[in-house]
N, C-alpha and C positions, 0 to 999 in steps of 0.2 A: 052791375059789376060788384063782386063780393068785397067785403072788407077783410083785411088781414089782421086777425087778432091772435089766433092760436099759437103760432110759433114766434112769440116774442113780445106780445102785448101792444103792437102797433094797431091803431084804429084809423086806417086811412084807405081810400079806394085803391085797389091794386089788382092786377091780373093774377091768375093762378100761377104758382110755381111748379114747373114740370120737374118732378123728382123721380129718379130711377133707383130702384132698390134691387139687390141681387136675388135672383131666383136660384134655388138649389140648396147647397150645403149651408150657406150663410143666411138663408131666408128666415128661418125660425129665430135665430139669435138676433138678427137685425130688427125684426118686428118686435121682439121682446125689449130691445134697447129703446126703440121709439116709444113703446108703451111706458117704460120707466121715465122717459123724458116728457111724458104727458100727452103723447100723440097716439091714439088708438087706431090700429090698422086692422081691417077685417078681410081675410082672404076667403075666396069662395071656390073650392075645388081646384080646377085647373085654370081658373081665370088669371089673366095677366094684368088685370086692372082692379086691384083691391079697393074696397071702400075705406074711408078715413073720416074721423070725427072732426077734422080740420078742413073746412070747405075750400080753403085757399091752397090746398096741395092737390096736384094732379099726379097720382102715383102710377108707375108702371113697373112690373117685375120683369127683369131681363138678366141674362147671365152676366156675372161679374166680368168675364173675359171680354164682353162686348161693350161694357159700360164706358170705359174711357173714350173710345172713339165717338160714341153717340153724344157724350157730353161735349167733346171737342167740336163736333159738328153742329151743336145747338139743338139736337133732337130733345135733349134734356137740359134744363138750366143747371142742375146739380145731380149728384148721384153718389152711391156708396159702392166702392170696389176695393180691390187689393192693390197695394203698391207694386206687386209683381206684374199685374196686368197693365198698369200704367207704363212700366218699363218695357214689357213685351210688345205693346202696341205702339210704343214711342209717341204717345199722345201728348199734345200740348194743352194741359189743363191747369187750373189753379187748385193746388192742394190746400183746402181750407183748414183742415185739422186731421190729426191722427186719432184713430179710434181703436185702441188695442183690445180687440176681442176676436174670437174665432168660433168655429163650429162647436167645440167642446170645452172652451175655456178662455180666460182673459189673459192671453199671452201671444207673442208672435208665432207665426207658422214658419216652417223651413222647407225650402226646396233643396233636396239632397241628392247627391250622386250615390247610387246604390248598385251592388252587384250580387250575384248568388253567393251564398255562404262559402261554397267550395271553389269559388273562382280564384284564379291566380292573380287577378287584378287587386293590387294593394293600395294604390294611390291614383290620383288623377293622371299622373305621368304614364301610367300603364294602360290608359284607354287610347293612347296614340294608335291611329289606324283602325280602331274598333268602331262599332255601331252603337249609337245611344238613342233610345226612344224617350220622348218627352212631349208634353203639351206646351212647354215654355221654350220653344225652339230658339228664338232670337236671343233671349237672355243666356241660354246655355252656350250658344255660339260665341257670345262676347266673353263669357267666363273662360271658355277653352282658349280663346285668343289671348286673353290676359295671362293665362298659364303657359302660353306658347306650346299648346298641344293641338295637333290636327286630328280630328275624328269626324265621322259621319254622324250628323244629327238628323233624325227623322221625326216627323210629327206623329204623336200617338193620339188616337181618337178616344181613348179610354182603356180601362183595365190594364194600365201600364205595368203594374206589379207582376203580371203573369207572363210578360214578354221576354224576360231574361231567365234562362239562357237560350230558349228555343228559337227566338226571333232576333234578338239583339244581345250584345255583350253586357250592356249596362243600361240603367234608366236614370232619369232625373225626375223625381216625384215629390209631391207636396206631402208633408207629414206634420202632425202636431205632437203625437206621443211616440211614434215609431212602431206601434203595435201591429199595424197592417203590414209593414215591411217584414217584421219578424215572423208574422204568420205565413208569409210567402217565402220564407227562408232567404231573405235578402239582408245584406249588411251595408251599413253606411260607410263610405270611404271619404266623403268630403261634403261640405255645405256650399251650395251654389248661391243661395240668397235667403236672407231672413226677411219676411214680409209681414206687414200689419195692414189692417183695414184703413182706408182713407175716405174722408168726405171731400169730394171734389166738385168744382164748379167750372162751367165753360167761361172762357176769357171774355166773351161778348156779354154774357149774363152778369159777370162780375163787374163789368164797367157800367152797368145800369144801376143807379143808386137804390131804387126801390127793390130790385131783385137782390142786390148785394146785402141790403139790410135784412131781408127775409132769410137769406142763406146764413148770415152771421148769427142771427137769432136762433136758427136751428142748431148751429154748431155749439152755441152756449148751452142749450138744453141737452144735447147729446153728450157733451163732455161732462156736464154736471151729473148726468145719470151714470156715466162710467165711474166718475170719482166716488159716487155714493156706493158703488158696488163693494161689498165686504166691509162697509162702514156702518156703524150704528150710533144712535144718540143715547146718552145717559143723563138722567136727572136724579138728583138726590138732595136731601136736606142734611144739615149738620150744624153743630155749634160753631160759632165764630172761632173759638180757640182751637178747633180741630182742622181749620182750613189749610194751614201750611203743611201739616202732615199728609193730608189727602192730596194736595197739589203735587207732592213728590211722587205719588203713585200713578198719576194720570199722564199718559203719553199723548197729549192732546194735539189735534190738527192745528189748533191755534189756542191762545189763552182762553180758558173757559168763561162762560157767562155767569156772573155772580150777582144775586139780588137778595135784598133783605126780606125776611118774613115778618109777619105781624107779631110773632112771638119774640119778645126781646132776647137778644143774644143768639138768634138763630138765622141762618142764611140758606138760600137754595143755590145749587150749582148745576150747570148744564154744559155738556161737552160732547164732542164727536170723536170717536176712537175706532180703531180697527176691530172688526167683530171677533177675529180669532184671538184677541187679547182679553176679551170680556171675562172668560171663564177663570182667568188668573187674577184679574183686577177686582171683580166684585167681592170675593171673600176678603181681600185686603182692605177694600173700602169699608166694608161692614165692621171689620175689627178695628179700623181707625176712627170709627165714630159716625160714619155715614148712615142715614136712615131713609126709609121710603124710596129706595133705589128703583128706578124705572128704566128699562131698556126698550128702545123703540127703533123700528126700521126707518131707513132714509130712501127717498126716491131720487133726489138730486142734491148734490153739494156743489155750490157755485163759489169758487175761490174768490 
């Protein structure tokens, strides 16, 4: 029986953790996230069973839409899916943590109600008695019920953007930037749901101490990798007398680490900051007396 070391440093005999990862639009960004978390995953063409450098993980790729139910049923101990699909499938799972990333960026995605640009529909009230196509049928029905609007909602098997106005009056579709909707001459009239990626676990697996520990360890690593996104470390040397002036420049995640150098009157400072602020900060640091400034990337930041 293997020993579980990779996802959290435990060295004890355990069974493999059955992990489901989303196949499709989220696949590449999810594998990249796991890589930054220290877990290398290797896909092979159309295979649904990727290899992994952590022998204690049994990974399967499956559509995010199906993930919540399979986790609920215990097919997987844990998995990565969207909050939208948890709601759509009404799955009873443990949401371990939120992982804010998507196909093209680190931000929530939106399910929006959209109609053709020349449509007379101006608001959700105007879809009363109309036909709406979407993959998120149950969530849309609940949304319309909350708005006290009665409309026909039909399941879309894909290419939803092209169905209005020839097949339906409106659509509810997932968007990150809105560019695909604009390209298909559609306008957004309301937001149905904002969704982020979630790391989930089956309730039965969560109640098993050894599996729960593995899942919690994975969550720590994944959140640490996301926190490190767009963050960098800075190291520099300075005279002790310049310290207060330099501290006023640094918007640190926490108080910087300061240590004395062998050269009398000199100290070293190390800090984590947002990468987009570096180009403004480094010239100010230099002018305020900092020397030997080094910028370096971060894989994980564990608060």
